[in-house]
C-alpha positions as CSV (number, residue, x, y, z in Angstrom):
1,X,44.6,85.8,-14.2
2,X,41.9,83.6,-16.1
3,X,42.3,80.5,-14.1
4,X,42.5,82.0,-11.0
5,X,39.0,84.0,-12.1
6,X,38.4,80.1,-12.7
7,X,39.0,78.6,-9.5
8,X,37.3,82.0,-7.6
9,X,34.1,81.9,-9.5
10,X,33.4,78.1,-9.8
11,X,35.2,77.0,-6.7
12,X,33.4,79.9,-4.6
13,X,30.3,79.4,-5.7
14,X,30.3,75.4,-5.2
15,X,31.9,76.2,-1.8
16,X,28.6,78.5,-1.1
17,X,26.0,76.3,-2.6
18,X,27.4,73.3,0.3
19,X,27.4,75.8,3.0
20,X,24.1,76.8,1.7
21,X,22.5,73.4,1.8
22,X,24.0,72.9,5.4
23,X,22.1,75.7,6.0
24,X,25.1,78.0,6.5
25,X,25.7,81.8,4.8
26,X,26.6,81.2,1.5
27,X,30.0,83.9,3.2
28,X,31.2,81.0,5.1
29,X,32.4,79.1,1.9
30,X,33.8,81.8,-0.2
31,X,35.6,83.0,2.6
32,X,37.0,79.5,3.0
33,X,38.0,79.3,-0.4
34,X,39.8,82.5,-0.6
35,X,42.0,81.1,2.5
36,X,42.6,77.5,0.7
37,X,43.5,79.2,-2.9
38,X,45.5,81.9,-1.3
39,X,49.1,82.6,-0.5
40,X,49.4,81.8,2.5
41,X,47.7,77.8,2.1
42,X,47.5,76.1,-1.7
43,X,48.8,79.4,-3.2
44,X,46.9,78.8,-6.2
45,X,46.1,82.4,-7.2
46,X,48.3,84.2,-9.5
47,X,50.3,87.2,-8.3
48,X,48.5,89.6,-11.1
49,X,45.1,89.5,-9.4
50,X,46.3,89.5,-5.8
51,X,47.8,92.6,-7.0
52,X,44.8,94.3,-7.9
53,X,42.7,92.8,-5.5
54,X,42.2,95.5,-3.5
55,X,40.4,97.3,-6.6
56,X,38.6,94.4,-7.6
57,X,37.2,94.1,-4.0
58,X,36.3,97.7,-3.9
59,X,34.6,97.6,-7.7
60,X,32.6,94.8,-5.7
61,X,31.4,97.0,-3.1
62,X,30.3,100.1,-5.4
63,X,27.9,97.6,-7.1
64,X,26.0,96.6,-3.8
65,X,26.1,100.2,-2.4
66,X,24.7,101.0,-5.7
67,X,22.0,98.6,-5.2
68,X,21.5,99.9,-1.7
69,X,20.9,103.1,-3.0
70,X,18.6,102.3,-5.4
71,X,16.7,100.2,-2.6
72,X,16.2,102.8,0.1
73,X,13.5,104.5,0.9
74,X,14.4,108.4,2.2
75,X,11.4,108.9,3.7
76,X,11.1,105.7,5.6
77,X,14.2,106.9,6.8
78,X,13.2,110.3,8.2
79,X,11.9,108.2,10.8
80,X,14.3,107.4,12.1
81,X,17.0,110.1,11.8
82,X,18.8,110.1,14.9
83,X,19.7,106.9,15.4
84,X,20.7,106.1,12.0
85,X,23.6,109.4,13.0
86,X,24.4,108.1,15.8
87,X,24.2,104.3,14.5
88,X,27.3,105.6,12.3
89,X,29.7,106.7,14.8
90,X,28.3,105.5,18.7
91,X,29.0,101.4,18.2
92,X,32.5,101.9,16.4
93,X,33.5,104.3,19.1
94,X,32.4,102.3,21.9
95,X,34.5,99.3,20.3
96,X,37.7,101.8,20.3
97,X,37.1,102.7,23.8
98,X,37.3,98.9,24.6
99,X,40.8,98.2,22.9
100,X,41.9,101.6,24.4
101,X,41.3,100.4,27.9
102,X,41.6,97.2,27.5
103,X,44.2,95.8,25.2
104,X,47.3,97.2,26.7
105,X,46.9,94.6,30.2
106,X,45.3,92.0,28.0
107,X,47.7,92.4,24.9
108,X,50.5,93.9,26.1
109,X,50.4,97.2,23.7
110,X,50.9,100.8,24.1
111,X,47.4,103.1,24.8
112,X,48.1,104.4,21.2
113,X,48.6,101.3,19.7
114,X,45.4,99.4,21.5
115,X,43.7,102.9,19.7
116,X,45.2,101.3,16.3
117,X,44.0,98.0,16.6
118,X,40.2,99.3,17.8
119,X,40.5,101.7,14.7
120,X,41.0,98.5,12.4
121,X,38.8,96.4,14.4
122,X,35.6,99.0,14.8
123,X,34.2,99.2,11.4
124,X,31.2,96.8,10.4
125,X,31.2,95.0,7.4
126,X,29.1,96.7,4.5
127,X,29.5,93.9,2.5
128,X,27.7,91.5,4.5
129,X,25.2,94.1,6.2
130,X,23.7,96.3,3.4
131,X,23.2,93.4,1.1
132,X,21.1,91.8,3.8
133,X,19.0,95.1,4.5
134,X,18.3,95.3,0.7
135,X,17.0,91.6,0.9
136,X,14.8,92.9,4.3
137,X,13.5,95.6,2.3
138,X,12.6,93.9,-0.5
139,X,10.7,91.2,1.6
140,X,9.5,93.9,3.8
141,X,10.8,92.7,6.9
142,X,10.8,95.5,9.8
143,X,10.1,98.6,7.0
144,X,7.6,99.8,8.9
145,X,10.0,100.8,11.7
146,X,12.8,101.6,8.8
147,X,14.6,99.2,10.6
148,X,17.1,98.0,7.4
149,X,16.9,101.6,6.7
150,X,18.8,102.9,9.6
151,X,20.8,100.0,9.9
152,X,22.1,100.4,6.1
153,X,22.2,103.9,6.1
154,X,24.5,103.7,9.8
155,X,26.8,101.3,8.2
156,X,27.3,103.1,5.3
157,X,28.6,106.2,7.0
158,X,30.2,104.1,10.2
159,X,33.6,102.5,7.6
160,X,34.0,106.3,6.8
161,X,34.6,107.5,10.7
162,X,36.2,104.7,11.6
163,X,38.9,104.9,8.8
164,X,39.4,108.7,9.7
165,X,40.1,107.8,13.0
166,X,42.7,105.1,11.8
167,X,44.4,107.3,9.7
168,X,44.8,109.7,12.5
169,X,45.9,107.1,15.5
170,X,48.1,105.5,12.9
171,X,50.0,109.2,12.4
172,X,50.2,109.3,16.1
173,X,51.6,105.5,16.4
174,X,54.5,106.7,14.1
175,X,55.0,109.8,15.9
176,X,53.3,112.3,14.4
177,X,50.8,114.2,15.9
178,X,46.8,114.8,15.1
179,X,45.2,118.0,15.0
180,X,41.8,118.8,15.4
181,X,41.6,119.1,11.6
182,X,41.7,115.6,11.2
183,X,38.7,115.0,13.6
184,X,36.7,118.0,12.1
185,X,37.0,116.4,8.7
186,X,34.8,113.4,9.9
187,X,31.5,115.6,9.2
188,X,33.2,117.3,6.5
189,X,33.7,114.0,4.1
190,X,30.5,113.1,4.9
191,X,28.6,116.2,3.8
192,X,30.6,116.8,0.6
193,X,30.7,113.1,-0.3
194,X,26.6,113.4,0.0
195,X,26.5,116.5,-1.7
196,X,28.8,115.3,-4.7
197,X,26.6,112.4,-4.8
198,X,23.3,114.0,-5.2
199,X,24.8,116.5,-8.3
200,X,26.6,113.1,-10.0
201,X,22.7,111.3,-9.4
202,X,21.4,114.4,-10.3
203,X,23.3,114.8,-13.9
204,X,23.0,111.2,-14.6
205,X,18.7,111.5,-14.3
206,X,18.8,114.9,-16.6
207,X,21.2,113.2,-19.4
208,X,19.1,110.1,-19.1
209,X,16.3,112.5,-19.4
210,X,17.1,114.6,-22.0
211,X,18.5,111.6,-24.2
212,X,14.3,110.6,-23.8
213,X,13.4,113.8,-24.7
214,X,15.5,113.8,-28.1
215,X,14.1,110.2,-28.6
216,X,17.5,108.7,-28.2
217,X,16.4,105.5,-25.8
218,X,19.1,104.5,-23.5
219,X,18.7,100.9,-22.5
220,X,18.6,99.9,-18.9
221,X,21.9,97.9,-19.8
222,X,23.6,101.1,-20.9
223,X,22.4,102.8,-17.8
224,X,24.2,100.1,-15.7
225,X,27.5,101.0,-17.3
226,X,26.9,104.9,-17.3
227,X,26.2,104.5,-13.9
228,X,29.0,102.2,-12.9
229,X,31.4,104.6,-14.5
230,X,30.2,107.4,-12.5
231,X,30.3,105.7,-9.3
232,X,34.3,104.7,-9.9
233,X,34.6,108.6,-10.7
234,X,33.4,109.4,-7.4
235,X,35.6,106.9,-5.6
236,X,38.7,108.2,-7.4
237,X,37.6,111.7,-6.6
238,X,38.5,111.0,-2.8
239,X,42.2,109.6,-3.8
240,X,42.2,112.7,-5.6
241,X,41.8,114.8,-3.3
242,X,43.2,112.9,-0.5
243,X,45.5,115.1,1.8
244,X,43.3,118.3,0.5
245,X,40.0,117.8,1.1
246,X,38.3,114.8,3.1
247,X,35.7,113.8,0.9
248,X,33.5,110.2,1.3
249,X,33.4,108.4,-1.9
250,X,31.2,105.5,-0.3
251,X,29.0,108.0,0.8
252,X,29.0,109.7,-2.5
253,X,28.2,106.3,-4.3
254,X,24.9,105.9,-2.2
255,X,23.7,109.6,-2.6
256,X,24.2,109.4,-6.2
257,X,21.9,106.2,-6.4
258,X,19.5,107.7,-4.0
259,X,19.3,111.0,-6.4
260,X,18.6,108.7,-9.2
261,X,16.2,106.9,-7.3
262,X,14.2,110.1,-6.7
263,X,14.2,111.6,-10.1
264,X,13.7,108.3,-12.0
265,X,10.4,106.6,-12.3
266,X,9.6,103.1,-10.3
267,X,9.4,100.9,-13.0
268,X,12.7,102.3,-14.1
269,X,14.7,102.3,-10.9
270,X,13.2,98.7,-10.1
271,X,14.9,97.3,-13.6
272,X,18.5,99.2,-12.4
273,X,17.9,97.8,-9.1
274,X,17.7,94.3,-10.5
275,X,20.4,94.4,-13.2
276,X,22.7,95.7,-10.3
277,X,21.4,92.7,-8.3
278,X,22.4,90.4,-11.1
279,X,25.9,92.2,-11.3
280,X,26.3,91.1,-7.4
281,X,25.7,87.5,-8.3
282,X,29.2,87.7,-9.3
283,X,30.9,90.3,-7.3
284,X,30.3,88.6,-4.5
285,X,31.9,86.0,-4.8
286,X,35.0,88.2,-5.9
287,X,35.0,90.1,-3.2
288,X,34.7,87.6,-0.4
289,X,37.4,85.0,-1.8
290,X,39.8,87.7,-2.2
291,X,39.2,88.8,1.4
292,X,39.7,85.2,2.1
293,X,43.0,85.3,-0.1
294,X,44.4,87.8,2.5
295,X,43.7,86.1,5.5
296,X,47.4,84.3,7.1
297,X,46.3,81.6,9.1
298,X,49.8,81.7,10.8
299,X,48.9,85.1,12.3
300,X,45.6,84.2,13.3
301,X,47.0,81.3,15.2
302,X,49.1,83.1,17.0
303,X,47.1,85.8,18.5
304,X,46.2,83.3,20.8
305,X,43.4,83.2,23.4
306,X,44.0,86.7,24.1
307,X,43.1,88.1,21.2
308,X,39.6,86.1,21.3
309,X,39.2,87.3,25.0
310,X,39.9,91.0,23.4
311,X,37.4,90.4,20.4
312,X,34.7,89.0,22.8
313,X,35.0,92.3,25.4
314,X,35.4,94.8,22.7
315,X,32.1,92.8,20.8
316,X,30.3,93.4,24.3
317,X,31.2,97.7,24.4
318,X,29.7,97.7,20.4
319,X,26.5,96.1,21.7
320,X,26.4,98.4,24.5
321,X,26.7,101.5,21.8
322,X,23.8,99.8,19.7
323,X,21.6,99.8,22.4
324,X,22.5,103.6,23.2
325,X,21.6,104.3,19.9
326,X,18.1,102.7,20.0
327,X,17.2,104.7,23.3
328,X,14.1,106.6,23.0
329,X,12.9,105.0,19.7
330,X,9.8,103.0,19.7
331,X,11.9,99.9,18.6
332,X,10.7,96.6,20.7
333,X,13.4,94.4,22.5
334,X,13.4,91.5,20.0
335,X,14.2,94.8,17.1
336,X,16.8,96.0,19.3
337,X,18.4,92.5,19.6
338,X,18.4,92.1,16.1
339,X,20.1,95.7,15.7
340,X,23.0,94.2,17.8
341,X,23.2,91.3,15.9
342,X,23.3,93.3,12.5
343,X,26.3,95.1,13.8
344,X,29.0,92.8,14.6
345,X,29.8,91.3,11.3
346,X,33.5,92.6,9.6
347,X,35.5,92.1,7.1
348,X,36.0,94.4,4.5
349,X,37.7,97.4,5.9
350,X,39.5,94.7,8.1
351,X,40.9,92.9,5.4
352,X,41.8,96.1,3.6
353,X,43.9,97.9,6.6
354,X,44.5,95.0,8.8
355,X,48.0,95.0,7.1
356,X,48.8,98.6,7.1
357,X,50.1,99.1,10.2
358,X,52.4,96.2,9.7
359,X,53.7,97.8,6.2
360,X,54.2,101.1,7.9
361,X,56.7,99.0,10.6
362,X,54.3,99.4,13.6
363,X,55.6,97.7,16.4
364,X,51.7,96.1,17.1
365,X,51.8,95.8,13.3
366,X,51.6,91.6,13.1
367,X,49.4,91.8,15.9
368,X,46.8,94.1,14.6
369,X,46.5,91.6,11.3
370,X,46.5,88.5,13.7
371,X,43.5,90.4,15.4
372,X,41.8,91.7,12.3
373,X,42.0,88.4,10.6
374,X,40.8,86.7,13.9
375,X,37.9,88.8,14.2
376,X,36.6,88.5,10.1
377,X,36.4,84.7,10.9
378,X,34.7,84.8,13.7
379,X,32.4,87.9,13.4
380,X,31.6,87.9,9.5
381,X,30.0,84.2,9.9
382,X,28.7,85.2,13.9
383,X,26.7,87.9,12.2
384,X,25.6,86.6,8.9
385,X,24.2,83.4,10.6
386,X,22.3,85.7,13.6
387,X,20.5,87.6,10.8
388,X,20.0,85.0,8.5
389,X,18.6,83.2,11.4
390,X,16.7,85.6,13.0
391,X,15.3,88.2,11.5
392,X,11.7,86.5,11.1
393,X,11.4,85.8,14.8
394,X,12.6,89.5,15.5
395,X,11.3,91.7,13.4
396,X,7.9,92.0,12.1
397,X,6.7,92.1,8.2
398,X,5.3,94.7,6.7
399,X,1.2,94.4,6.7
400,X,1.1,91.3,9.2
401,X,-0.6,92.8,11.8
């Protein structure tokens, strides 16, 4: 395992630096590192690390979500409340609709299988989007109209919405049935996640304040460890309650960080955010190299032109969904275009659930995985490059007027 970790960090960072020199997003280098090192190419990664790959990817995602929560300005978010809620479900719903309508003709699957495929492909990647929105908030681009905050909030909820739909559609594809309770679980999981996360954040802030009042100074480095431990428990609670009570662990983590920010001084919040930013430097490499390692190039090549056409058409539907969310807002055309670009990338959810239909024995499993892999390779670089290259031209910097 140590040798595999050495490969992941050293080669991953080297490839990321190379891409940066070529004015390409660092994520591309990390993804290709994973593809090359993974079991479907050079096979240099130990089975022990591949067996816990999903857990390691989840830990990395938790780190950036905590940093996002500590950077999120809730007062600014209130300015764009309705669009943020719509961004959590409308673009994904439009993309799933595209697969439901078009995939049977293009790819020869049934309507239910097309819905499963759409649910796998429908999620935006918070691991690609969230770090860039945090960067925009720190640099002040688009913050006067709360654009990064809106996209960040929408992307955080989008995954939950899509994963619940995926569970429902895959159950239908297996011959099971979907009840109204399955769909009702979506808002319930969001509300319970926010409530549990807020409670955890309040308890953590109370603990830190009480320790300070009794002259037991808790160092910021120790606070990071405590906050991480609480975040892991919140994610574990989602697993514990699965099948009984719907709960969003991802939203709970963000809500905990937001509550901590509200109840802490700006200086403490800033130092915690900086420390989680340093942790993200390592977590980012681990996350995207392992995502790349899950890619089977053979399936990708087998998918063919039909998969490329389907992905392109689905992105058109997705862009229309984002534009629908922006209707009635004060955003100009350039800012709306940036929102469309920011909602293109896919990676984390597709890597996590893309192989599930195949493991479930669904006839469409191999095809779903092929399309998921192809979507990662196309949209993750496309969205990352698009955001990095356009935000200075499409968004206004706070105070620049």
